[in-house]
C-alpha positions in Angstrom: -12.0 18.6 2.1 -12.6 16.3 5.2 -11.1 12.8 5.0 -13.6 10.0 4.6 -14.4 8.0 7.7 -13.3 5.3 7.8 -10.1 6.4 6.0 -9.4 3.2 4.1 -5.8 2.1 3.3 -4.7 -0.3 0.6 -1.5 -2.4 0.3 -1.2 -4.8 -2.6 1.1 -7.8 -2.6 1.5 -11.1 -4.4 -1.0 -13.8 -3.3 1.8 -16.1 -2.5 2.8 -13.9 0.4 -0.5 -14.3 2.3 0.6 -17.3 4.5 3.7 -15.5 5.6 1.8 -12.2 6.3 -0.8 -14.1 8.3 2.0 -15.6 10.4 4.4 -12.7 10.8 2.3 -9.6 10.0 3.0 -7.3 7.1 6.6 -6.1 7.6 8.6 -3.3 6.0 10.5 -3.9 2.9 14.0 -4.0 4.5 12.8 -6.6 7.0 11.0 -8.7 4.4 14.0 -8.8 2.1 16.4 -9.6 5.0 14.2 -12.4 6.4 13.5 -14.0 3.1 9.8 -13.3 3.3 9.5 -12.0 -0.3 8.7 -14.9 -2.5 7.5 -12.8 -5.4 9.1 -9.3 -5.8 6.5 -7.1 -7.5 8.2 -3.7 -6.9 10.5 -1.8 -9.1 14.1 -2.3 -7.9 15.3 1.2 -8.7 12.4 2.7 -6.8 13.0 0.4 -3.8 16.6 1.4 -3.7 15.5 5.1 -3.6 13.2 4.3 -0.7 16.1 2.8 1.2 17.9 6.2 1.1 15.0 8.6 1.4 15.0 10.0 5.0 11.7 10.3 6.9 11.9 13.7 8.5 9.4 13.1 11.3 9.5 10.6 14.2 10.3 7.8 14.4 12.6 8.7 11.5 14.7 6.2 9.6 14.2 5.8 5.8 11.0 5.1 3.8 11.9 1.5 3.4 11.7 1.0 7.2 7.9 1.5 6.9 5.0 -0.6 5.6 3.4 1.6 2.8 -0.3 2.0 2.1 -2.2 4.0 -0.5 -5.4 5.9 0.1 -7.1 4.5 -3.1 -6.8 1.4 -5.3 -5.8 1.4 -8.9 -2.5 3.1 -8.1 0.1 4.3 -10.6 2.4 1.5 -9.3 -0.2 -1.2 -10.1 -0.7 0.4 -13.6 3.0 0.2 -14.2 2.9 -3.5 -13.4 -0.1 -4.0 -15.7 1.7 -2.3 -18.5 4.8 -4.5 -18.0 7.0 -1.6 -16.9 8.4 -3.4 -13.8 11.3 -5.4 -15.2 11.7 -7.5 -12.1 8.2 -8.9 -12.3 6.3 -10.4 -15.3 3.4 -12.1 -13.6 0.8 -9.4 -14.3 -1.8 -8.0 -11.9 -4.1 -10.9 -11.6 -2.1 -12.6 -8.7 -2.0 -9.4 -6.7 -4.2 -9.0 -3.7 -5.2 -6.0 -1.6 -4.9 -6.0 2.1 -7.2 -3.3 3.5 -7.2 -1.5 6.9 -8.0 2.1 7.9 -6.2 4.9 9.7 -8.2 4.8 12.9 -7.9 1.1 13.3 -4.1 1.4 13.1 -4.1 4.1 15.7 -6.4 2.0 18.0 -3.9 -0.9 17.7 -1.1 1.4 18.9 0.5 2.4 15.7 1.6 5.9 14.8 1.1 6.4 11.0 3.2 8.9 9.0 1.3 10.5 6.1 2.7 12.0 3.0 1.0 14.2 0.4 2.5 12.4 -2.6 5.0 9.6 -3.4 7.1 9.5 -0.3 10.4 9.1 -2.2 10.1 12.5 -3.8 12.2 15.3 -2.4 9.2 17.7 -2.3 6.9 15.2 -0.4 5.4 16.6 2.8 5.4 14.3 5.9 3.3 14.5 9.0 2.3 12.5 12.0 -0.6 14.9 12.8 -3.7 13.0 11.6 -5.7 16.2 11.8 -3.8 17.4 8.8 -5.2 14.5 6.7 -8.1 16.6 5.6 -5.9 19.0 3.7 -2.7 17.1 3.1 -4.3 14.4 0.9 -6.3 15.2 -2.3 -9.5 13.3 -1.5 -11.2 14.4 -4.6 -8.4 12.9 -6.7 -8.6 9.7 -4.6 -12.2 9.2 -5.8 -11.2 9.2 -9.4 -10.7 6.0 -11.3 -7.8 7.5 -13.3 -5.2 10.0 -12.2 -3.3 11.0 -15.3 -1.4 14.3 -15.3 -3.0 17.3 -17.1 -1.8 20.6 -18.2 -3.4 22.3 -15.3 -2.4 19.6 -12.8 1.0 18.1 -13.9 1.5 16.3 -10.6 -1.8 14.3 -10.3 0.1 11.0 -10.7 2.5 11.7 -7.8 -0.3 13.0 -5.6 -2.4 9.9 -6.2 0.5 8.1 -4.7 0.2 9.8 -1.3 1.1 7.3 1.4 0.3 6.2 4.9 3.5 4.7 6.4 3.7 2.4 9.4 7.1 1.8 11.0 8.3 -1.8 11.1 5.2 -4.0 11.1 1.5 -4.1 10.7 -0.1 -7.1 12.6 -2.4 -9.5 10.8 -5.4 -8.4 13.0 -5.2 -4.9 11.6 -6.6 -6.0 8.3 -10.4 -5.9 7.8 -10.7 -7.1 4.2 -8.8 -8.8 1.4 -9.7 -8.0 -2.2 -8.9 -10.2 -5.3 -9.5 -9.8 -9.0 -11.3 -13.1 -9.7 -13.3 -15.9 -8.1 -10.4 -18.3 -8.8 -8.1 -16.1 -6.8 -10.5 -16.0 -4.0 -10.5 -19.8 -3.9 -6.7 -19.7 -3.9 -6.5 -17.2 -1.1 -9.0 -19.2 0.9 -6.8 -22.3 0.6 -3.6 -20.4 1.5 -5.2 -19.0 4.6 -7.2 -22.1 5.6 -5.1 -22.7 8.7 -5.6 -19.2 10.1 -8.5 -16.8 10.9 -8.6 -14.1 8.2 -10.7 -11.2 7.1 -13.4 -11.6 4.4 -12.1 -12.1 0.9 -14.0 -10.1 -1.8 -13.9 -10.4 -5.5 -13.5 -6.8 -6.7 -12.4 -6.5 -10.3 -13.1 -2.8 -10.3 -10.1 -2.2 -8.0 -7.9 -3.5 -10.9 -7.0 -2.3 -14.4 
């Protein structure tokens, strides 16, 4: 199935991170942790540790944690885990989380070379590629259109395939983002205030992108 054009990409983070991202760009986890840019950790510590040891088998190599991760659809299994209180390191819920949105072709136009996986990049069976022509078949676009992604008897790997990733090595500059999505009007007001000192993409209230 051909990929949608534009091929939208979604990264969610805590709203408190917006000023630092606007100044420095969206940086990979290892850099953010080392530079003290993570004010609110919303990721599962065990999974993050696995990403620090999972090798990326295509150029530019390194490990998964060296890359900025994006999903191809909102309402990810990771956000669902947060909503269910299954991330011990974070108890703030999903309301303070914001989506930063870009697209594959915009990243390429800005000089980045995305690495794409067919499922959660930390898994040993995940396929990696830098050939964007393979996006049509590598990612399950039909699944990305679904609101839910629960495993079934016939498809026991729907959850991990919904977590297919687009990875960008090192850093994604602020100008790459074309939209910000928040859950409520109050969060839009907060995001506007946090970004008041800098030009920023439009901020949309989109509760349907949340659980």
